[in-house]
C-alpha positions in Angstrom: -45.4 21.6 -5.4 -42.6 22.4 -2.9 -38.7 21.8 -3.6 -36.9 20.3 -0.9 -32.9 20.4 -0.5 -31.7 16.6 -0.3 -28.4 15.4 0.7 -27.2 11.9 -0.3 -24.4 9.4 0.6 -21.8 9.1 -1.7 -22.5 5.4 -2.2 -25.4 3.1 -1.8 -26.0 -0.5 -0.8 -28.8 -1.4 -3.2 -30.1 -1.2 -6.5 -33.3 -1.0 -8.5 -32.3 -3.7 -10.7 -31.6 -6.0 -7.7 -29.3 -7.3 -5.0 -28.6 -10.7 -4.0 -25.9 -11.6 -1.2 -24.1 -8.3 -1.8 -22.8 -6.1 0.7 -21.0 -2.6 1.7 -22.2 -1.0 -1.8 -21.9 -3.9 -3.9 -24.4 -4.5 -6.3 -25.9 -7.8 -8.1 -27.6 -6.8 -11.3 -29.8 -9.5 -12.8 -29.1 -10.2 -16.6 -32.6 -10.6 -17.6 -34.1 -7.8 -15.9 -31.2 -5.6 -17.2 -32.0 -6.9 -20.9 -35.5 -5.3 -20.1 -34.2 -2.1 -19.1 -32.2 -1.9 -22.2 -35.0 -2.4 -24.1 -36.8 0.2 -22.3 -33.9 2.7 -23.0 -34.2 2.3 -26.7 -37.9 2.6 -26.4 -38.2 5.7 -24.5 -35.3 7.6 -26.3 -37.3 6.8 -29.4 -40.5 8.4 -28.1 -38.6 11.2 -26.7 -36.4 11.7 -29.8 -39.6 11.8 -32.2 -41.6 14.0 -29.8 -38.7 16.6 -29.3 -38.3 16.9 -32.9 -41.4 18.9 -32.9 -39.6 21.6 -31.1 -36.1 21.2 -32.3 -34.7 24.7 -33.1 -38.2 26.4 -33.0 -37.5 28.8 -30.0 -34.2 29.8 -29.1 -35.0 33.2 -27.5 -38.0 34.5 -25.7 -40.8 34.3 -26.3 -39.9 30.5 -25.3 -42.7 27.9 -25.1 -44.4 27.0 -21.9 -46.8 24.1 -20.6 -49.6 26.3 -22.0 -48.1 25.9 -25.7 -48.4 22.0 -25.7 -50.9 20.9 -28.3 -49.9 23.9 -30.4 -47.8 24.0 -33.6 -44.7 25.9 -33.4 -43.9 25.1 -37.1 -42.8 21.3 -37.0 -45.9 19.8 -36.1 -48.1 19.7 -33.2 -46.7 19.6 -30.0 -47.5 15.9 -28.5 -46.2 12.7 -27.9 -45.3 10.9 -31.1 -45.4 7.1 -31.5 -44.1 5.0 -34.9 -44.1 1.5 -36.1 -41.6 1.2 -36.9 -39.3 3.8 -35.0 -37.3 5.5 -37.5 -33.7 6.2 -37.1 -32.3 9.9 -36.2 -29.1 11.0 -34.9 -30.3 10.7 -31.3 -30.2 6.8 -31.4 -28.8 5.8 -35.0 -24.9 7.0 -34.1 -25.5 5.1 -30.8 -27.0 1.8 -33.0 -23.6 2.2 -34.9 -21.3 2.0 -31.5 -23.6 -1.1 -31.0 -22.9 -2.6 -33.9 -19.0 -1.8 -34.0 -18.8 -3.4 -30.5 -20.7 -6.5 -31.1 -18.9 -6.9 -34.5 -15.6 -6.7 -33.1 -16.5 -8.2 -29.9 -15.2 -5.6 -27.4 -16.6 -2.9 -25.3 -13.5 -0.7 -26.0 -12.9 0.4 -29.6 -9.8 1.7 -31.3 -9.4 4.6 -33.1 -9.3 2.7 -36.4 -12.2 0.8 -35.7 -14.4 3.8 -35.1 -13.1 5.7 -38.1 -13.5 2.8 -40.2 -17.1 2.2 -38.9 -18.2 5.6 -39.4 -17.0 5.7 -42.7 -18.7 2.8 -43.9 -22.0 3.3 -41.9 -22.2 7.0 -41.2 -22.4 9.2 -44.1 -26.0 10.9 -44.1 -28.2 12.9 -41.6 -24.9 14.2 -39.8 -24.4 18.0 -38.7 -22.1 20.2 -37.1 -19.4 18.5 -35.2 -20.4 15.1 -36.6 -20.4 16.2 -40.0 -16.7 17.8 -39.5 -15.5 14.5 -37.7 -17.0 12.4 -40.7 -15.0 14.9 -43.0 -11.8 14.6 -41.4 -12.1 10.8 -41.4 -12.1 10.7 -44.9 -8.7 12.5 -45.1 -7.2 10.2 -42.7 -7.9 11.7 -39.3 -8.9 9.0 -36.7 -10.3 10.3 -32.7 -9.5 11.9 -31.0 -8.0 14.0 -33.9 -11.6 14.2 -35.3 -12.8 16.0 -32.2 -9.4 18.2 -31.7 -10.2 22.0 -31.5 -7.5 22.6 -34.0 -9.2 20.2 -36.7 -12.7 20.5 -35.7 -14.5 24.2 -35.0 -17.4 22.7 -33.7 -15.7 20.8 -30.7 -17.9 22.7 -28.1 -21.3 21.8 -29.8 -23.8 19.1 -28.7 -22.9 16.3 -30.9 -21.0 14.0 -28.5 -23.7 14.3 -25.8 -26.4 12.7 -27.9 -24.3 9.9 -29.3 -22.4 8.3 -26.5 -24.6 7.4 -23.7 -25.1 4.1 -24.8 -21.5 3.5 -23.1 -23.0 3.9 -20.0 -25.5 1.3 -20.2 -22.9 -1.0 -21.0 -21.1 -0.5 -17.8 -24.0 -0.7 -15.3 -22.9 0.5 -11.9 -19.4 1.0 -13.0 -19.1 4.6 -14.2 -15.5 5.0 -14.2 -15.5 2.0 -16.8 -18.0 3.6 -18.6 -16.1 6.7 -18.9 -12.9 4.8 -20.3 -15.4 3.0 -22.8 -16.9 6.2 -24.1 -13.3 8.3 -24.1 -12.5 8.1 -27.7 -16.0 8.1 -29.0 -16.8 11.4 -26.9 -13.3 12.9 -28.0 -14.3 11.8 -31.7 -16.3 15.1 -31.9 -15.8 16.9 -28.7 -13.5 18.4 -26.4 -13.1 20.9 -23.3 -16.4 21.5 -21.6 -18.6 19.9 -24.3 -16.7 16.5 -23.5 -17.6 16.9 -20.0 -21.2 17.2 -20.6 -21.0 14.0 -22.6 -19.3 12.5 -19.6 -22.2 13.7 -17.5 -24.7 12.0 -19.4 -22.7 8.7 -19.8 -22.4 8.3 -15.9 -25.9 8.9 -15.7 -26.7 5.9 -17.6 -24.0 3.9 -15.8 -25.4 4.7 -12.5 -29.4 4.3 -13.4 -29.2 0.6 -12.1 -27.7 1.4 -8.7 -30.3 4.0 -7.5 -31.1 3.5 -4.0 -34.4 1.9 -3.7 -35.2 3.9 -0.5 -35.5 7.2 -2.3 -39.0 8.6 -3.9 -38.9 8.9 -8.0 -38.0 12.6 -7.6 -35.3 11.9 -5.1 -33.6 9.2 -7.5 -33.4 11.7 -10.3 -32.0 14.4 -8.2 -29.5 11.6 -6.4 -28.3 10.8 -10.1 -27.5 14.2 -11.0 -25.7 14.9 -7.8 -23.6 11.4 -8.2 -22.8 12.2 -11.9 -21.9 15.7 -11.0 -19.2 14.2 -8.6 -17.2 13.3 -11.9 -16.9 16.7 -13.6 -14.1 19.0 -12.5 -15.4 22.0 -10.7 -13.7 24.4 -13.0 -15.9 23.2 -15.8 -18.6 25.1 -17.7 -20.4 22.1 -17.5 -20.2 21.7 -13.4 -21.4 25.6 -13.3 -24.5 24.5 -15.5 -25.4 21.4 -13.7 -24.7 23.2 -10.5 -26.8 26.4 -11.5 -29.9 24.1 -12.5 -29.7 21.9 -9.4 -29.6 25.0 -7.1 -32.5 27.0 -8.7 -34.8 23.6 -8.8 -33.9 23.1 -4.9 -34.7 26.8 -4.3 -38.0 26.9 -6.6 -41.1 26.9 -4.4 -43.1 25.8 -7.2 -41.8 22.5 -9.2 -44.5 23.1 -11.9 -42.7 26.4 -12.7 -39.9 24.7 -14.6 -40.0 27.5 -17.1 -38.5 29.9 -14.1 -35.2 28.0 -14.6 -35.5 27.6 -18.1 -35.4 31.5 -18.4 -32.6 32.0 -15.7 -30.5 29.8 -17.9 -31.0 31.6 -21.2 -30.1 34.7 -19.3 -26.7 33.5 -17.6 -25.7 31.3 -20.5 -27.1 33.1 -23.7 -28.4 36.6 -23.0 -25.5 37.7 -20.5 -23.0 34.9 -21.1 -20.2 37.5 -21.7 -20.8 39.3 -18.7 -20.5 35.8 -16.6 -17.4 34.7 -18.5 -19.1 32.9 -20.9 -19.6 32.4 -24.8 -22.9 31.7 -26.4 -22.2 29.6 -29.7 -25.6 29.1 -30.9 -28.6 26.7 -30.6 -26.7 23.5 -31.3 -24.0 24.3 -28.8 -23.2 21.9 -25.7 -23.7 24.2 -22.9 -27.5 25.5 -23.2 -28.5 21.9 -24.2 -26.9 20.6 -21.1 -28.8 22.9 -19.1 -32.2 21.9 -20.6 -31.4 18.3 -20.3 -30.3 18.5 -16.4 -33.6 20.8 -16.1 -35.9 18.3 -17.7 -34.7 15.4 -15.8 -35.0 17.4 -12.5 -38.4 18.9 -13.0 -39.9 15.7 -14.6 -39.5 14.3 -11.1 -39.0 10.8 -12.5 -42.3 10.9 -14.6 -41.3 9.9 -18.3 -44.1 11.6 -20.1 -43.5 14.6 -18.1 -39.8 14.7 -18.7 -40.5 14.2 -22.5 -42.9 17.2 -22.6 -40.7 19.5 -20.5 -37.9 18.9 -22.9 -39.6 19.5 -26.0 -41.2 22.9 -24.7 -37.5 23.9 -23.4 -36.4 25.3 -26.7 -33.0 25.1 -28.6 -32.2 21.7 -30.1 -35.1 20.4 -28.2 -34.9 16.5 -29.5 -31.3 16.0 -28.2 -31.7 16.5 -24.4 -35.0 15.0 -24.5 -34.1 12.0 -25.9 -31.0 11.5 -23.6 -33.4 12.0 -20.5 -36.0 9.8 -22.1 -33.6 6.9 -22.7 -32.2 7.4 -19.0 -35.9 7.1 -17.6 -36.5 4.0 -19.7 -33.5 2.3 -18.4 -34.4 3.3 -14.9 -38.0 2.2 -15.1 -38.0 -0.6 -17.7 -40.4 -1.5 -20.4 -43.7 -2.0 -18.0 -43.3 1.6 -16.9 -43.0 3.0 -20.2 -46.0 1.4 -21.4 -47.7 2.6 -18.1 -46.3 6.1 -19.0 -48.7 6.0 -22.5 -51.4 3.5 -21.6 -53.6 4.3 -24.9 -50.6 4.0 -27.1 -49.4 0.6 -28.8 -45.9 0.7 -28.6 -43.7 -1.0 -31.3 -40.3 -2.4 -30.8 -39.2 -2.3 -34.4 -36.1 -0.1 -35.7 -35.8 1.2 -39.0 -32.1 1.9 -39.1 -31.6 2.2 -42.8 -33.5 5.5 -42.7 -30.2 7.1 -42.1 -27.6 4.7 -41.8 -25.8 2.5 -44.3 -24.7 -1.0 -44.8 -25.8 -2.7 -41.4 -27.2 -6.2 -41.0 -30.8 -6.7 -41.4 -31.9 -8.5 -38.7 -35.5 -8.8 -39.8 -35.3 -10.2 -43.6 -38.9 -10.6 -43.6 -39.7 -7.3 -42.5 -39.9 -4.9 -45.4 -40.0 -1.9 -42.9 -37.3 -2.6 -40.4 -34.3 -4.4 -39.7 -34.0 -4.6 -35.9 -35.7 -4.8 -32.7 -35.1 -3.3 -29.3 -35.2 -6.9 -27.7 -32.8 -8.1 -30.4 -30.4 -5.0 -29.5 -30.5 -5.7 -26.0 -29.5 -9.6 -26.6 -26.3 -8.2 -28.4 -25.5 -5.7 -25.6 -25.5 -8.4 -22.8 -22.3 -10.0 -24.0 -20.6 -6.7 -24.4 -21.7 -5.9 -20.9 -19.8 -9.2 -20.1 -16.7 -7.6 -21.3 -17.2 -4.4 -19.9 -17.7 -5.9 -16.1 -14.5 -8.0 -16.6 -12.7 -4.8 -17.7 -14.2 -3.0 -14.7 -12.8 -5.7 -12.0 -16.4 -7.2 -11.5 -17.5 -10.4 -11.7 -19.8 -12.1 -14.2 -21.6 -14.7 -12.7 -22.9 -17.4 -15.0 -25.0 -19.3 -12.8 -27.1 -16.5 -11.2 -26.9 -14.8 -14.8 -26.0 -11.6 -13.8 -23.2 -9.1 -12.9 -21.5 -8.3 -9.3 -20.2 -4.6 -9.8 -18.0 -2.8 -7.3 -19.3 -0.1 -5.3 -19.3 3.3 -6.5 -15.8 5.2 -6.2 -15.0 7.6 -3.5 -12.3 9.1 -5.7 -14.8 10.0 -8.5 -12.7 12.7 -10.6 -9.7 10.3 -10.6 -11.9 7.9 -12.7 -12.2 10.7 -15.2 -9.8 9.8 -18.1 -9.7 13.3 -19.3 -9.0 14.4 -15.6 -6.3 12.2 -15.5 -4.7 13.6 -18.7 -5.0 17.2 -17.8 -3.4 16.6 -14.4 -0.3 14.8 -16.2 0.4 17.9 -18.5 3.5 19.3 -17.2 2.9 22.6 -19.4 -0.4 23.1 -17.5 1.1 22.2 -14.1 3.6 25.0 -14.5 1.2 27.4 -15.8 -1.2 27.1 -13.0 1.7 27.5 -10.7 2.2 30.6 -11.8 5.2 29.7 -13.9 6.5 30.3 -17.3 6.7 27.7 -20.6 8.2 29.0 -23.6 8.6 27.7 -27.1 11.1 28.0 -29.6 11.5 27.2 -33.4 14.8 26.7 -35.2 13.5 28.4 -38.1 11.0 31.4 -39.1 7.7 30.7 -40.2 5.9 32.4 -43.1 2.6 30.3 -42.8 0.0 31.5 -45.3 -3.3 32.5 -43.9 -5.5 29.3 -43.1 -2.3 26.6 -42.9 -1.4 27.2 -39.5 0.0 30.2 -37.4 3.6 31.4 -37.5 4.3 31.7 -33.7 5.7 28.6 -31.8 3.9 29.7 -28.6 0.9 28.0 -29.8 2.5 24.5 -29.5 3.4 25.3 -25.9 0.1 26.7 -24.6 -1.3 23.6 -23.1 -4.7 24.5 -24.7 -5.2 20.9 -26.5 -4.4 19.1 -23.1 -6.5 21.5 -21.0 -9.7 19.6 -19.8 -10.4 22.0 -17.1 -13.7 22.9 -18.9 -13.3 26.4 -18.6 -15.1 28.4 -21.3 -13.3 29.3 -24.7 -13.9 33.1 -25.2 -11.1 33.3 -28.2 -11.3 30.6 -31.0 -7.8 31.7 -32.1 -6.4 29.6 -29.3 -7.1 26.7 -30.8 -4.8 27.2 -33.8 -1.6 25.0 -34.6 1.9 26.2 -35.6 3.4 25.6 -38.8 6.8 26.0 -40.2 5.7 26.6 -43.8 7.3 29.1 -45.8 10.9 28.7 -44.1 12.2 27.4 -47.5 14.6 25.0 -46.3 17.0 23.3 -48.4 16.6 19.4 -48.8 18.3 17.6 -45.7 17.9 20.5 -43.2 16.3 19.5 -40.0 13.8 21.6 -38.1 13.8 21.8 -34.1 10.8 22.7 -32.2 11.5 23.3 -28.1 9.4 23.6 -25.1 11.3 25.0 -22.2 9.9 25.2 -18.4 11.1 27.5 -15.7 11.2 24.9 -13.3 12.2 21.1 -13.2 9.3 18.8 -14.5 8.7 15.0 -14.4 8.8 13.5 -17.7 7.1 10.1 -18.1 6.0 10.7 -21.8 6.6 13.0 -24.7 3.5 13.9 -26.6 3.4 15.5 -29.9 -0.1 16.5 -31.4 0.4 17.4 -34.9 -1.6 20.2 -37.2 -3.1 19.6 -40.3 -1.2 18.0 -43.4 -1.2 19.3 -47.0 -1.2 17.9 -50.1 0.4 19.2 -53.5 1.2 21.3 -55.2 2.9 22.5 -51.6 2.7 19.5 -49.4 4.0 18.9 -45.7 2.9 19.1 -42.1 4.9 16.2 -40.8 8.0 14.9 -39.6 9.7 12.2 -41.7 12.4 11.6 -39.1 12.5 12.7 -35.2 14.8 12.6 -32.3 13.8 13.7 -28.9 16.0 15.3 -26.2 15.4 16.1 -22.6 17.5 18.9 -20.8 18.4 17.0 -17.7 20.7 18.8 -15.4 21.9 21.3 -17.9 22.6 18.7 -20.4 20.7 18.2 -23.7 20.3 14.1 -23.6 19.1 11.8 -26.3 16.2 9.6 -25.5 17.0 6.6 -27.2 15.1 3.1 -27.6 11.7 4.2 -27.1 9.5 3.9 -29.9 6.7 6.1 -30.9 3.5 5.1 -30.2 2.4 5.4 -34.0 4.4 6.2 -37.1 4.8 9.2 -39.0 2.1 9.4 -41.3 1.6 11.8 -44.2 -1.7 10.2 -44.8 -2.9 11.0 -41.0 -3.2 14.9 -40.2 -3.8 15.8 -36.5 -2.1 12.6 -35.7 -1.0 12.1 -31.4 2.2 10.5 -31.0 3.5 9.7 -27.7 7.0 8.2 -26.5 6.7 6.6 -23.2 10.0 6.5 -21.1 11.0 3.5 -19.4 11.8 5.2 -16.4 10.6 8.7 -15.5 13.3 11.6 -15.7 13.4 15.2 -14.2 14.2 17.6 -17.0 13.7 21.3 -17.8 13.0 21.3 -21.4 12.1 19.0 -24.5 13.6 19.4 -28.2 12.0 17.8 -31.0 14.4 17.4 -34.1 13.7 15.9 -37.4 13.5 16.2 -41.0 10.3 18.0 -42.5 8.2 16.1 -45.1 6.4 17.0 -48.2 7.4 19.3 -51.0 7.1 22.2 -49.1 9.5 20.7 -46.3 7.4 21.8 -43.5 5.9 20.6 -40.0 3.1 21.6 -38.1 2.3 21.2 -34.3 -0.8 22.0 -32.3 0.8 20.6 -28.8 4.5 19.4 -27.7 4.1 18.4 -24.3 5.8 16.5 -21.2 3.5 14.3 -19.1 4.0 13.0 -16.1 3.8 9.3 -15.7 0.3 7.8 -16.0 -0.8 6.6 -12.1 -2.7 3.4 -12.4 -6.2 3.4 -11.3 -7.5 0.0 -9.7 -10.5 -1.5 -11.9 -13.0 -2.9 -9.1 -11.6 -6.0 -7.5 -9.2 -6.7 -10.2 -6.3 -5.2 -8.4 -3.6 -6.8 -10.2 -5.0 -5.9 -13.4 -4.9 -9.6 -14.8 -8.5 -9.5 -16.0 -9.2 -11.9 -13.3 -11.1 -11.6 -9.7 -8.9 -14.3 -7.5 -6.9 -15.2 -4.8 -4.2 -13.1 -6.1 -6.1 -9.7 -5.8 -6.4 -10.7 -1.9 -2.5 -10.8 -1.7 -2.4 -7.5 -3.8 -4.7 -6.0 -1.2 -2.8 -6.9 1.6 0.5 -5.7 0.1 -1.0 -2.3 -0.5 -4.6 -1.9 0.9 -7.2 0.2 -0.9 -10.7 1.5 -0.5 -13.0 -0.8 -2.1 -16.3 0.2 -0.5 -16.1 3.9 -1.5 -16.4 5.2 1.9 -13.0 7.0 1.6 -11.7 4.8 4.7 -9.4 1.8 4.2 -10.5 -0.9 6.6 -11.4 -4.4 7.1 -14.7 -3.9 5.5 -12.8 -3.1 2.3 -11.2 -6.7 2.7 -14.4 -8.2 3.5 -15.8 -6.9 0.3 -13.1 -8.0 -1.8 -13.0 -11.5 -0.2 -16.7 -11.6 -0.9 -16.1 -11.0 -4.6 -13.3 -13.5 -4.8 -15.4 -16.1 -3.2 -18.3 -15.3 -5.0 -18.2 -18.5 -6.8 -18.2 -20.2 -3.5 -21.0 -18.4 -2.2 -23.0 -19.3 -5.1 -22.2 -22.8 -4.9 -23.4 -23.0 -1.2 -26.6 -21.7 -2.4 -27.1 -24.3 -4.7 -26.2 -22.2 -7.8 -23.2 -23.6 -9.0 -21.5 -22.1 -12.0 -21.8 -24.1 -15.4 
């Protein structure tokens, strides 16, 4: 089979789920059809998960498996398609199941840090490893996301965990990748940061794009379209972007698309064998990077064939079940249950799911079934109201009469929809350093922090490391450490000041403090009991008053992120935090202190005024401030027409006899 280079438009005007009366890139997604796709997602993910487990961890360096090894046993069972009844829960599906439960229980598609932490403490206690295990242990100490995935707190922040547990958020925001990334932001940062977070975002966007794939493309072209479009949401500077681009380029250059092993072996050489020579670091077979490579590889070379995709993923090596399950679920979401059954015509495919195998204290939806607690169809039914919520959040239209969703065109400014890219762009520390400037840090005390309880150099909290979401690889893990004033032996009532100074003016819309660890007796501390904030404005230290912190100072919550959002942005040269240190040791910790530029509002679909409705007020907003709504990068009358159609969607449905209830 011969590869060919394809160029795709940025947006499409059709969807595999179905269009009805939509134009200029709008998509109408039928509710019943999409419910079937959700069932197929879970089913295909389970097939891929349990098949891939036969290859998990069995080959992490040459000799790697090839197609010739299918049907042999590498040590965990014969490499063949695995079917179960019921399907046992595993970490490729069970944490996503917990996300579904938490969203359903709380009645929202956007979970809070506390809802995530409390939910994990109640339900996620067994069969967890690496970053998931670290995050769960941190929760027992009071840490909530994003602190649980902060590099200073979780030494596995660049491993695979988030990219195998968060794809579901893409399925909850069909056709709305920006909204999907918003919903997935905290769940991803629960266990990941840096380029590992980008890999997870890429997978989330793949799932969000699955319902809006152009119908006029062949199946191989469709999976390539997915990769190309999802890649647009990842910054070019990220190692994740390098991996996606590398795999895609070799796939396109490969004259024999049955020779997927060629690309796998080249990925091994670039990201593992010669990682250092290429400016990277290999972190072991559960790392994010090499498994992102195998996921993209099996998706592309699988050519949209579910069975072939699962087989390639299983044979790739490394953490074989994880990327295989992700791509299996993606194809299920693309194709539907009939196509999944057709891929395995001789198999009797169950929809029963045994969640109590690995997760605790969850509802039993099948009380008369002693072997399972849920079914994929019931899970899909519980997901549909969450999609209603997500569509409204994303500025789409929930159409009750036609029983579906009108979703906006894909955005032209994809990277601006990435919440991590937006946060990175707001950091004034990073802006100054990237411009070649200097940022300096100072402390009012001399630290003598013991080993393992922070570092003594204030420069660590002014490095920008923990707000840097460029995704460049981290070669020195020590850069992730936090500063501590422990050992300064202060008398009671003596404050501590921590200062960050820039060599040029910066714009302050928010002041952010990310704490380090907190410590229990006999020498407790690590937090501020009180805190005043001053900004150096026109050479004068000015107290910032009347601004409340986003969270209180909590001794029971290490690695806390606390923001002070200013009513009006100001120009300053320095920020100084002064307060009384807490604990018997009277010391504080800081992973980061930064000045953030004001957040730039990002329009959500057709809801231009952000009131949660799509109505005439949004048309007034467009006329006051026209924006691109068709995703073509141009502001013209087409954008107005698209918005008018969305605002008048009810009328259009009334005129065709499909009245709302």
